[in-house]
C-alpha positions, 0 to 999 in steps of 0.5 A: 279343720283347715280349708285345704282339708275340707277341699281334699275331703270333698274332692275325695268323696266326689271322686269316690262317688264318680268312680263307683258310678263309672264302675257300674257303667263299665260292668253294665256295658260289658254285660250288655255286650256279652249277653246282647249278642255283641262281643268284646275284643281285647286290645293292648299296646305298649309304651315307655315314657320317662315320666310314667312309672319311673320309665318302666315299660307299660302295656295298656289294656282296652276293651273294644265293644261291638257297638263301637265303644271302648273301655280303658281297663288297665295298665300293666307294668311289663318290666323284665318280661319278654313280650313275644307273641306267646306271652301277649296271647296268654295275657289276652287269654287271661283277660278274656277269662276274667270277662267270660268266667265259666266259659274258658273253652270258648276263650281258648278256642278263639285264642287257638284260632288266632294263634295256632302255634299257642 
């Protein structure tokens, strides 16, 4: 086993441990917001960079928390998608339903209020 292999192995284990800790933290923060009378808002923005994903257009997904915090959630490759208001609204609904499983009616009601043409 080379020194480089040892370093990579150690770094991989450390990253796996930290990633697991972050996952637990995120789950706890989202549950706290949902159950503690707070709220979670989904925010998205788009970007296109020559370096990122080979120049593909990307959409960042963030959860904004009622306590002022925020959690980065995901990056979605939106190549070939017409990103009109209806498509973006549907993405937000899909993400919200993941956050509030079993309560899609409430999610849908908010979406209809925000996007009456939907």
